[in-house]
N, C-alpha and C positions, 0 to 999 in steps of 0.2 A: 496429484496435479499442481498441488501449491509451488512444490519445489521445481515446476518445469515451468509455470508461470511468472514466477517471481523475478528470476533474474530478467526476464524479457522487459517486463512492465518496467523494471526501476532501473532502467538505463537512462529515463526521463528525472533520474536526481544524479547522474553524471556530470561531467564536466564539459561538453559539449552543448547541450541545453540552458545550463547555468551560464558560460560564457554568453548564450545568444540574451538571455534576461537580462545581464548587467550591462551589455551593451546598449539595452533599451532603456536603461536609467535607474534599474533595481540597485539597490546601495550594498546588497551581502546575497548570500546564496539564500536564505529563508525568505526574503523577498520574492525570489523567482520560484521557490517552492509554493510559496500561498498562492500566488499570481496562477501558477498553472494548475495545481490541483483543486484549487476554490472555484477557478472560472468557469466550471459546467453548471456550478450554485447560480450563477448570474452576479449581481451585486448585493450577495447576501449580506448583512452584517457579521461584524466578528464574534459575537455572539451566537448566530447561528452555524458559522463554520466551525465554531471550538464544539459544539454541540456534534456536529457531524462526523468531526475528526478525532473527537473523543479522549485521546490519549494525551493533549498538551496541557502543560500546567495552566494555572489559571493566568491569564493578562499576556500569555506567548502569542495568541494569534492577534489578539487587539495591535500589539507592536508593529503586524505590518498589514493585515485589512482595518479601515479602507483604505491607508496610505498608497496602496499600491495601485490603487484604482485611479490615482490621479496622475499617474504616470503611464498609465495602458489600459485598455478595455479588456473585459473577460474575453471578447471575441477575440482581441489580437493576444491576448496569454494562451488561447487555445489552440492557435495557429500556428504558434512560435514554439508553444510545448510538443506539438506533433512534429512538425517539422525538424526540430532537435533531438527530438528523441529519435526519428527515424535514421536520423544521421549518424545518430550515437549507435544504434543497433546494427545498420550496416557496417559501421568500422570495425566493429567489434568482432562480428561474425565472419567478414572477411568474403570469401568466396562462396559462403553459405545463401549469401544475400541474393544471388544469381543462378542459386541451384534449381532445377528443375523442379524438384520436391518442395520449394519454399512455399509456390501458391496455391496446393492443395494442401499444406498447412496452415495456411494462412485462411483458408477458405473454410478448414475444418472448425478451426480456434474461432472465426467469427461466426459461424454458424450456432456455435455453445453460446459465445458472449452475448448475442442478442436474444437470446430465448430464455433465458433466466428469470424467474417473478421479481418484478419492482417493489412490489407491496413492502412497505416497512423499512427499502434499502434507498435513502436518499441520495447518495454520493452516486452510486451506481444509476438511478433514474436520471440524474443530470446528465451523466456520461450516455446513457441510451438515444438521448435526443440528438445528439451531435450525428452526422454525416460521417460515414464508414469512410474512410480513404480507400481510393483506386488501387495504388500503390502497393505491390503486395508486403514490402517490409512494413510500410507504414501500418498496413492493414493488420499484419502480425502483430506489432506493439499494440495498437488501438485495442486488438481482441484481448492480449494480454492484461492491458490496461481494466477492460471492463470486468474480465473474469477475476482479477485481484482484489478492486473495490468493490463486487458483489461481492465476496469472501470476507471482505473486510468490514462490510456492515454489517453482515451475519455474524462475525465476531465480536463486534460490539454488542451484538444483541445479547451471545452468552455472555458478556462479561457481566453486563447489567442484570441478566437472569441470575448471575452468582455473586452480584452485591460487589462485584470488583469495579474501582474508579479506575480513571486513568492513568494517575500515575500511580497507583497499587500495582496495575497492570505491566507498569516497567518495572518496579521494583520484583514482582514474582519473576520475570523474566531475566533478570540479572540472576538471582538467587539460585533459577534452573541452569546458568552457566557457571555457576560457583562463584560468581562474582557481590562485592558488596554494592549497595544501589549506589553509591557517592564513586562508584568506580566505572560508573555504567552510562556510556556516551550521552544517552537521551535523556538522561536527567542530572548529570554529576554534578552541573550548574547551579542547580536548585539548591536554595540555603540548607547548610547542615542539619539546624532544628527542622527545618520542614520534611528532608528527608527521615530524619528519625522518628518523628511522630508517625509519621507513615507505617515506616515498619514497627514501629510499638504495636500502631492498631492493628497489623496483620498477626503481629505476634499475641494480641489480645484476643483474637479470633483464632488461635488456635492454629494458624495457618503455616506458621514461621516459630523456629526455635530460639533458645536462648543465644545458640552460636551464629544465628543469621539463615539459616538453612532452612528448608522444608521439612515440617513433619508430616505424619501419613496422611492428615488432613490436607495440608496445602498440596500435596503431591496429587491426590485423589482429586481435589477440587480443579486445580490446572487440566489433570485429564480430561475432566468431563467436560470444560470450557473447549478445550482442544475438538475432544470427540463431537460435542455439539456444532463449535465451530463447520467442521470436516460434512455434519451433516446437511447443514444450511446451505453448503456449495453445492452439494452434490445435484441438486435439480439442473443447474445449468448444464450438464453433460446428460441428461437424459434423452436429449434430441437426437444423440448420436448412438448408433450402431454398435454392439461391441467391436464389430470389426473397424470401424469408423475410429471408434477410440484408440483402438490397439495401435491405427495409422498415425493417429494425432499424437500417442505418446513417443511412437518410435520417431515420428518427425520432428519433436520438439526436443528430445534428448540433445541432438548433437548442439542445436542451437542455444538451446537452457545453457550447455557446457561451458560453449563460447560466452556466452554474454556473462557467465558466473565471474570471468575473468577482470571485468571492468571493475569489481570491487575488491580483487586479491591484490 
């Protein structure tokens, strides 16, 4: 489900929403990112957004929050994000946007998305309080975003449970992709000494070997985190019958495949 939901939700990080935020006075991509994604939390301070988002380096959130709220309100950011994301999704999936089956897929996804537990899931809970869009493409994007952030909140729980910090999580993801930490896009800009210290810490815990790859313990730890993340995400889909879940999967596949091209 993650592989089907993620490409649909992730259109919100593409050019169309970004350009809309820039037109409203955002200085760069990251201003729009934080305004749109943090908006369901209201006027939360940078420290709270940093804690909820979990994996940004210290100080990164504070470069954007609360500055963006001097240019746009959370309510305006929510509306702009929905409009831009729906437009981006409609653009990338083409004729699928007007296909008869999309309404049913959006309805099934929404049933799952609004049924998940909110306890311990701050960002998902913030999104749950928002009105569900009536227009089917926007509704599908909204549902995918709810499911994505519900899973993301659970992933943070899994990382905390295993003692993996935010920057450490990115380093381990880089390792899983066969990359060095300084090559990985989300953290490559950090000072080399800082990244080296994180890698050394993971090496000292026996998770990374001298060559910068996974040890057996590191590989097992990552697998446990991913498995726990899956387990914590699963209750969102309990409201659907087996047949409905199969129908949702079949309906999402062509949409997710088309949306995937936005990053290709």
